[in-house]
VOVODREN-519235 format. One record per residue (C-alpha): residue in three letters; x, y, z. Coordinates in steps of 0.001 Angstrom, whole numbers, padded with zeros to 6 digits, always signed. Example, Ala and Ser with C-alpha at 12.3 -4.5 7.8 and 13.67 -1.06 7.14 Angstrom:
# residues 2
ala+012300-004500+007800
ser+013670-001060+007140
END
This chain:
# residues 659
met+000838+013125+007493
cys-002419+012901+009546
gly-005570+010960+009871
ile-009051+011975+008777
ala-012472+010614+009307
gly-016116+011789+009083
met-019746+010937+008337
ile-022188+012450+005766
asp-025980+012142+005792
leu-027154+010721+002545
ser-030871+010884+003283
gly-031281+014548+002136
leu-032750+015470+005544
arg-029473+017167+006968
arg-029900+015016+010137
pro-027772+016300+013033
val-024412+014419+013398
glu-023824+012787+016587
gln-020571+014490+017555
ala-019629+011754+019958
arg-019452+009278+017107
val-017100+011477+015074
arg-014914+012083+018031
ala-014612+008339+018656
met-013673+007836+014984
ala-010867+010295+015543
gln-009741+008738+018710
ala-009312+005426+016935
ile-006528+006780+014769
val-004856+008961+017372
his-001545+007232+016319
arg-001855+008945+013011
gly-001861+012233+014536
pro-000795+012539+018232
asp+000009+016333+018128
asp-003505+017873+017766
asp-007093+017170+016698
gly-009761+019150+015017
phe-013429+018934+014105
phe-016041+020561+011763
phe-019819+020037+012055
ala-022621+021300+009874
pro-026140+019916+009260
gly-025688+016381+008113
ile-021799+016710+007993
gly-019051+015760+010459
phe-015289+015994+009726
ala-012472+014942+012059
asn-008661+015245+011786
arg-005844+013952+013781
arg-002658+015821+013199
leu+000980+014926+012940
ser+002418+018262+012581
ile+005154+018500+009894
val+004450+021631+007955
gly+003064+024857+009540
leu+003755+023695+013001
ala+002262+026614+014881
asp-000898+027292+012856
gly-001841+024215+010835
lys-004782+023033+012968
gln-007498+021389+010775
pro-010090+021592+009332
leu-009160+024574+007368
ala-011424+026971+005308
asn-011465+029621+002598
glu-011902+033227+003308
asp-015740+033187+003730
lys-015675+029806+005400
ser-018008+028242+002746
ile-015479+025542+002008
his-013846+023313+004661
ala-011325+020602+004208
val-009532+017895+006217
phe-006304+016364+004796
asn-003764+013597+005209
gly-000548+013924+003443
glu+001916+016321+001935
phe+001800+018698-000921
tyr+005448+018994-002196
asp+004751+022159-004436
tyr+002996+023985-001635
pro+005243+027099-001806
glu+004762+027432-005597
leu+000989+026759-005537
lys+000523+029151-002623
ala+002297+031924-004410
glu+000266+031365-007520
leu-002955+031467-005597
glu-002064+034510-003690
gly-001316+036176-007050
arg-004808+035451-008051
gly-006144+037173-004939
his-006582+034339-002414
thr-005745+035090+001174
phe-003855+032430+003201
arg-004200+032552+007059
thr-001684+029663+007822
his+001600+028258+006844
cys+000044+024769+006318
asp-000341+023048+003039
thr-003764+021844+003965
glu-004978+025416+003171
leu-004343+024839-000596
ile-007395+022708-000826
pro-010150+025103-000201
his-008533+027794-002310
leu-007932+025467-005212
trp-011450+024143-004824
glu-012760+027658-005458
asp-010999+027874-008749
tyr-011168+024266-010122
gln-013700+022355-008103
asp-013044+018595-008324
arg-010348+019244-011013
leu-008126+020536-008240
val-006666+017057-008103
asp-004912+017712-011390
arg-002855+020512-009770
leu-001673+018516-006726
gln+001706+016976-006518
gly+002379+014779-003450
gln+000695+012171-001386
phe-002827+012818-000115
ala-006219+011739+000993
phe-008709+014605+001775
ala-012267+015447+002184
val-013723+018900+001050
phe-017193+020286+001832
asp-018608+023021-000406
ser-021569+024397+001576
arg-022564+026702-001307
asn-023049+023771-003694
asn-024003+021094-001170
arg-021166+018852-002270
val-018596+016781-000554
val-015630+015202-002484
leu-013197+012628-001110
ala-009970+012008-003026
arg-006825+009836-002920
asp-003417+010358-004467
gln-002319+008972-007772
phe-000327+006044-006544
gly-002265+005178-003266
ile+000339+006361-000794
cys-002274+007685+001619
pro-005246+005253+002427
leu-008866+006183+002445
tyr-011726+003816+003185
trp-015445+004363+002989
ala-018778+002633+003656
arg-022491+003203+003138
val-024496+002197+006140
arg-028214+002172+007228
his-028656+003879+010582
gly-031746+005337+012138
asp-034125+006587+009530
gly-031711+006818+006554
glu-028351+006182+005149
trp-024868+007528+006011
leu-021564+007553+004308
leu-018602+006957+006662
phe-015038+007488+005640
gly-011601+007275+007386
ser-007837+006977+006784
glu-008159+003566+008513
ile-010812+001104+008832
lys-010672+001460+012643
ala-012184+004918+012272
ile-015241+003500+010327
leu-015787+000668+012945
ser-015437+003199+015752
ser-018575+005088+014563
gly-020637+002353+016126
met-022785+002271+013031
ile-021211-000870+011311
val-020469-004207+012800
pro-017200-005841+011627
arg-017924-008899+009473
pro-015608-010805+007150
asn-015801-010358+003441
arg-015000-013794+002143
arg-014487-012557-001430
gly-012014-010112+000090
ile-010148-013027+001924
ser-010011-015137-001174
gly-008492-012122-002952
phe-005987-011720-000323
phe-004755-015329-001060
thr-004386-014166-004709
phe-002634-011015-004371
phe-000547-011452-001306
ser-002180-008266-000058
met-005329-006033-000278
pro-005030-003816-003403
gly-008709-002607-003210
pro-011352-001708-003693
leu-012307-004881-001801
thr-011276-005182+001803
val-011560-008161+004077
phe-014423-006323+005839
glu-017916-006625+004512
asn-019340-003356+003115
ile-016151-001284+003656
gln-014253-000393+000491
ala-010896+001285-000174
leu-011012+004261-002544
arg-008657+003346-005302
pro-005582+005333-006166
gly-006258+008185-008491
gln-009900+008275-007763
ile-012498+010668-006248
leu-015762+009993-004467
asp-018200+012811-005510
ile-021163+013129-003129
arg-023931+015635-004103
leu-026408+016501-001398
pro-029700+017813-002843
asp-032250+019069-000400
asn-035025+016566+000607
arg-033645+014021-001830
pro-031140+011025-001408
ala-027587+011996-002172
leu-025942+011167-005462
val-022612+009276-004897
glu-020297+008697-007864
arg-016772+007151-007794
arg-014541+007988-010732
ser-010917+008107-011741
tyr-008858+011188-012499
phe-005474+009250-012942
asp-004248+005872-014078
leu-000886+004339-014711
glu-000557+005024-018387
tyr+002162+003465-020687
pro+002756+003992-024482
glu+001335+001751-027145
gln+003897-000944-027984
gly+006278+000397-030570
lys+005794+003988-029436
glu+008001+003871-026366
arg+010745+006505-026054
ile+014280+005551-027445
gly+017424+007503-026545
ser+021159+007030-025720
ile+021965+005563-022341
pro+024011+008555-021078
glu+021255+011073-022098
leu+018467+009138-020499
ala+020563+008614-017341
asp+021271+012382-017226
glu+017473+013085-017408
phe+016528+010301-014860
glu+019044+011700-012460
lys+017584+015121-012716
val+014003+014151-012167
leu+014844+011702-009261
tyr+017050+014266-007655
asp+014336+016897-007971
ser+011843+014549-006382
val+014189+013718-003387
gln+014695+017489-002784
arg+010996+018093-002759
arg+010446+015386-000252
leu+012999+017066+002143
arg+010651+020007+002549
ala+009500+019994+006108
asp+009472+022033+009298
val+010978+018872+011171
pro+014012+016816+010422
val+013814+014174+007747
val+015597+010770+007902
ser+015928+007767+005606
tyr+015782+004001+005581
leu+018881+002237+004319
ser+019096-001308+003092
gly+021806-003021+001097
gly+020232-002360-002214
val+020486+000405-004878
asp+017034+001950-004275
ser+017409+003197-000789
gly+021135+003736-001387
ile+020505+006273-004193
val+017809+008018-002076
val+020262+008406+000873
ala+023023+009599-001442
met+020919+012208-003170
ala+019237+013366+000098
ser+022680+013793+001712
lys+023838+015931-001236
ala+020684+018018-001196
leu+021074+018642+002631
gly+024744+019242+002451
arg+025347+016687+005184
pro+024701+012938+005621
ile+021013+012232+006301
pro+020325+010191+009513
ser+019506+006644+008394
phe+018003+003496+009852
thr+018834-000065+008923
ile+017316-003531+009787
arg+019810-006328+010682
ile+018162-009714+010236
thr+019855-011955+012839
asp+019566-015037+010574
pro+023002-014982+008841
ala+021389-016359+005534
leu+019209-013236+005424
asp+021432-010500+006892
glu+022396-007776+004420
thr+023787-005258+006964
ser+027275-005295+005530
arg+026167-003978+002150
ala+024053-001286+003813
met+027174-000271+005966
glu+029192-000115+002732
thr+026691+002451+001356
ala+026734+004237+004632
arg+030598+004701+004698
his+030449+005795+001074
val+027909+008508+001805
gly+029218+009349+005286
cys+026173+008110+007301
asp+026167+006405+010710
pro+023119+004333+010532
tyr+020961+003315+013517
val+020688-000476+013289
val+017670-002545+014571
asp+018094-006243+015115
phe+015209-008555+014023
gly+014956-012216+014467
ala+012354-014891+015171
gly+011691-013646+018702
glu+010980-010245+017435
ala+008721-011568+014841
met+006528-013281+017309
lys+006388-010287+019499
thr+005646-007922+016632
tyr+003269-010045+014488
pro-000014-009349+016440
asp+000702-005630+016402
leu+001358-005853+012698
val-001998-007379+011822
thr-003706-004826+014060
ala-001986-002039+012286
ala-002648-003459+008730
glu-006266-004218+009374
ser-005823-007255+007226
pro-003914-010535+007188
val-000171-010153+006398
ile+002042-012653+004705
asp+005207-010854+003850
thr+007591-011334+006730
ser+009530-008179+006189
cys+006487-006070+007150
ala+007111-006946+010875
ala+010694-005879+010621
leu+009797-002615+009081
leu+007165-002004+011857
met+010064-002223+014272
leu+012183+000007+012102
ser+009519+002696+012031
arg+009177+002339+015741
ala+012905+003028+016079
val+012434+006196+014035
his+009733+007448+016332
asp+011642+006432+019495
arg+014636+008471+018273
gly+012437+011593+017993
tyr+011842+011685+014138
lys+008596+012108+012223
val+009461+011861+008545
val+011489+009103+006793
leu+012396+008645+003053
thr+012204+005142+001444
gly+012803+003506-001905
glu+009586+001793-002708
gly+008460+002201-006329
ser+011707+001527-007942
asp+010999-002189-008425
glu+007555-001492-009805
trp+008634+001088-012408
leu+011885-000639-013337
ala+011083-004331-013384
gly+012981-005270-010288
tyr+011273-008470-009364
pro+012710-011910-010517
trp+009489-013050-012176
his+009964-010423-014770
lys+013203-012180-015846
ile+011398-015544-015723
his+008547-014414-017969
lys+010892-012675-020405
met+012681-016021-020863
thr+009645-018188-021148
arg+007800-015777-023557
phe+010215-016729-026372
met+008577-020183-026145
asp+005302-018774-027312
leu+006419-017306-030548
leu+004854-020095-032685
pro+001279-019223-033225
gly-001338-021599-031437
met+001529-023282-029381
pro+001606-021723-025936
leu+004442-023758-024817
ser+005170-021773-021768
his+001911-022648-020260
lys+002549-026273-020895
leu+005917-025920-019225
arg+004329-024390-016288
asp+001718-027201-016056
ala+004498-029758-016358
ala+006507-028192-013467
met+003311-028082-011356
ile+002555-031734-011998
leu+006243-032794-011164
gly+006148-030726-008038
gly+002983-032506-006864
gly+001059-029181-006721
pro-002635-028787-007375
arg-003882-026872-010470
tyr-006762-024467-011083
pro-009249-025345-013927
glu-008049-024062-017324
ser-011223-022051-017776
gln-010362-019947-014676
arg-006730-019528-015688
ala-007751-018522-019277
ser-010199-015904-017676
ile-007489-014617-015671
arg-005014-014306-018520
ala-007590-012412-020523
ser-008172-009948-017580
val-004437-008885-017652
gly-004049-008850-021466
gly-002167-012188-021709
his+000042-014259-019462
asn+001890-011938-017118
gly+005015-012579-015028
trp+002913-011635-011887
leu+000571-014587-012530
asp+003433-016834-011852
phe+004276-015253-008446
tyr+000591-014830-007442
gly-000023-018316-008492
ile+002346-019527-005824
val+000389-017848-003173
gly-002912-018764-004834
leu-002320-022495-004656
ser-002989-022188-000983
lys-006546-021901-001747
leu-006586-025410-003254
arg-004484-026843-000459
leu-006026-025175+002546
phe-009432-023515+002046
ser-012622-025078+003384
pro-015127-026410+000923
glu-017279-023419+001169
leu-014584-020832+000613
leu-013066-022852-002073
glu-016252-022980-003959
leu-016445-019285-003813
ala-012830-018965-004958
leu-013192-021232-007976
asp-016485-019339-009072
his-014776-015996-009286
asn-011971-014313-011067
pro-010377-012037-008436
tyr-008579-009845-011141
gln-011956-008593-012197
asp-012067-006872-008725
leu-009130-004701-009569
glu-011106-003018-012368
leu-008212-003336-014869
pro-008348-001397-018248
thr-007965-004594-020203
ser-008337-003034-023615
lys-005480-000577-022868
leu-003432-003383-021466
asn-003555-005203-024774
thr-001859-002350-026439
tyr+001168-002215-024157
his+004482-004001-024367
pro+004359-007249-022472
leu+006751-005860-019766
asn+004765-002847-019361
arg+001613-004861-018846
glu+003454-006481-016014
leu+004527-003223-014576
tyr+000989-001844-014746
leu-000207-004838-012594
ser+002786-004375-010312
gly+001787-000726-009591
arg-001974-001426-009427
ala-001799-004498-007144
his+001583-005280-005547
leu+002551-001583-004801
val-000698-000195-003481
gly-001788-003464-001774
leu+001597-004506-000034
leu+004180-001952-000231
leu+002105+001150+000408
asn-000278-000579+002887
ala+001077-003318+005074
lys+004623-002413+004377
gly+004224+001360+004134
asp+001698+003759+005567
arg-000074+001481+007953
ile+003124+000441+009948
ala+004781+003772+009686
met+001876+005746+010853
his+001094+003158+013549
asn+004149+004604+015024
ser+003333+008239+014154
val+005943+008325+011260
glu+005272+009674+007784
ala+006988+007707+005016
arg+007904+009690+001727
tyr+008647+008047-001610
pro+010866+009837-004081
phe+010269+007135-006777
leu+006454+007682-006394
asp+006659+011092-007920
glu+004292+011773-011034
lys+007384+013190-013016
val+009535+010162-012100
phe+006788+007750-013108
arg+006082+009540-016301
phe+009775+009434-017330
leu+010114+005800-016593
ala+006751+004816-018113
asp+007576+006466-021421
ile+010991+004966-022000
his+011536+001494-023788
pro+011351-001556-021603
lys+014923-002376-022597
tyr+016263+000373-020427
lys+014323-001275-017474
leu+015148-004909-017976
arg+018258-005408-020176
arg+018881-009128-020752
thr+018709-010461-017171
thr+019693-007170-015459
glu+016688-005442-013759
lys+016482-001635-013066
tyr+019161-001228-015743
leu+018941+002641-016155
leu+018885+003159-012489
arg+022083+001194-012056
val+023878+003081-014834
met+022886+006295-013050
ala+023533+005043-009625
glu+027259+004337-010422
arg+027710+008121-010134
trp+026489+008062-006550
leu+027326+004657-004957
pro+030013+002048-004995
lys+029925+000101-008246
asn+029181-003253-006743
ile+026135-001830-004890
ala+024947-000002-007993
trp+025021-003363-009874
arg+023990-005698-007056
gln+021241-008035-008086
lys+017849-007641-006503
ala+017485-009692-003218
met+014075-010218-001721
phe+013941-008746+001750
arg+012648-011561+004050
ala+012605-012263+007773
pro+012392-015651+009510
phe+008870-016871+010245
asp+009262-020664+010589
ser+008307-020457+014345
leu+004724-019622+013357
tyr+004131-023253+012430
leu+007110-025472+013228
asp+008886-026036+016560
asn+008448-023917+019736
val+005280-022518+018382
pro+003757-019724+020537
thr+000618-020540+022419
phe-001540-017959+020470
val-000528-019645+017155
glu-001489-023165+018340
gln-004754-021759+019539
leu-005420-020040+016238
leu-004709-023270+014332
ser-006554-025485+016608
glu-009482-027410+014998
glu-011985-025521+017159
ser-010740-022064+016069
leu-010502-023141+012373
arg-014050-024338+012606
lys-015167-021120+014147
thr-013937-019032+011271
gly-014856-021517+008523
tyr-012113-020237+006126
phe-009849-023311+006334
glu-010237-027085+006536
pro-008619-028258+009827
ser-007412-031585+008403
lys-005697-029814+005516
val-003971-027436+007765
ala-002651-030134+009982
his-001375-032172+006962
trp+000556-029274+005519
arg+002008-028312+008845
glu+003506-031737+009142
lys+004391-032108+005357
tyr+006211-028738+005469
lys+008907-030304+007702
ser+010055-032623+004995
leu+010013-030267+002098
gly+013471-029213+000681
arg+014880-025842+001703
phe+014787-024128-001700
asn+011832-025016-003983
ala+008683-023534-005126
thr+006455-026023-003237
arg+008103-025120+000127
leu+007646-021363-000568
ser+004011-021810-001644
val+003228-023967+001517
glu+005147-021560+003670
met+003286-018643+002457
gly-000049-020410+002787
leu+000495-021399+006315
ile+001549-017880+007227
gly-001610-016785+005356
val-003792-019113+007569
val-002187-017856+010793
ser-002590-014256+009908
thr-006037-014542+008594
gln-007132-016321+011813
leu-005305-013621+013836
trp-007133-010860+011881
his-010472-012556+012482
his-009593-012766+016222
thr-008433-009208+016357
tyr-011473-007607+014604
val-014363-010025+014405
asp-014419-012574+017255
pro-011837-012231+019995
ser-012262-015794+021313
leu-009864-017657+019100
cys-006710-017269+021315
glu-005348-015698+024373
leu-004372-012402+022797
pro-006798-009362+023310
gly-008871-008220+020417
trp-009034-004666+019083
gln-011579-002461+020941
ala-013185+000606+019539
pro-013070+003721+021642
ile-016191+004190+023865
ile-018691+006594+022415
ser-019761+009101+025150
END
């Protein structure tokens, strides 16, 4: 895994690239690749790479080119079928000069042009320049594991396109001023994260998973820039899902997942794994240990709040497999120390409390001398692992009578009884239509989204009520309407929750902030295809989520771990807005700071900070208010970090000096 960045002249004049700007862009993401750097410059083109050397340690310096150096590429990620593809290409006459998987890109480009993405298995973001055809293509992997951002900016006498693995790289060009995207901020309070293409920065976009950005550079004419998809999360039409016997399906699932784990152990450095108390990381650790022929080193978080601590279950899996996990303690004190660093790494606000704990866990992996870690993300998305899937399944039976959407009426009644605000029915209907009908995710996202009504300033609330944020996801609504209701939920899970939260604020950004590459066996195209095709009853059976995984996991883990119900991984964050609040939080929530940003109404924030103390410990209103207040703190902190470092005593982020 590495970091890439660059700039492309879109004017058609082949203006010289200011190399100092590209070098500053690379310096801003040095944490993604502390081992080496590399640059490529041509008229109107500048590429940069920061390398975290994992494959081809001695000769993998980027950028890499084809035999006649007409094609150059920079790459972030891993191609897990590198040995097989290399042998295939050599058999067709291609000559490889290195042992690094990056070199696949220029050779595949020669044979397939932009359809090379159809041949790639792994996690990736790359840029390739074809000097013979005056063409640059940026691409991002199918599931969005590796990030890639881009922006079009006016500078000098024409337009430039900037790109980078992180937004920091784009800002460090000195060609764009960080400004807030208020629609992006409103979207964050819908999706609990930033799934893209919108970001919270004005004029900076995320390239969506499974997309390429095709940039054609004709002489003396403005460039043609086209964004298009080469992959999407496809599910069968309802009624055409695969049916089979449980033992046979479990056998097949076991094979595709084990093969995926084996591929992700390919590296020229040691590979370790995260281990929680659940079935997802447990099965990864067990399979990796078998593939290695020894227990894989593992890392576990211990939440110091006894109500949230799951270490005993993780230790039970460790004993079963033979691991001796390295344990990292995480409590309120660690949360406070880590939180500013977390927001800096994520480049957006962060609500999910577990992200700070995982930031510390990846730091422990780095401090122990490792660069690569396996993790279990993706299982919940493909196998209906979240509780709202069960809730929606149960309430869906209330809507069987035509013209009587009783589940909606029940939700409205619960909201009224809970004293919660409500969105206009017209907006709720628009959202339901966008996702092919009511979706279990709407219940969860609705809890976060109520914070807009409670806490937004009048100006931001007006914007929020005038826009359907689900339209920004560019969903294939006509296809969604053909899917089984559960598969519609799983599509949204993969499109929004997975890419926006788990692979961003909880995945790549915090791991690579500590120079660690995370690998995801469940995010393998063959694993996804198998799980997408089977009938939903094998994913959610009555009220048991991840059913087929649990059946298969009994072969690898203690039975009580294999069948343990999903528990949300959370960490304590009450100290952000209750007693003994850190000085920087009080400063961020002061009326002066809230007025400066203009996102939140100070009187409303003060009211809900006080009201929160009297809410019961376990209810939806408390959870909604808690998440909303964390959202306020994190949004204010993001603004202070990247836009205006005058809101609190903490230092803001600074771009490298261009010299």
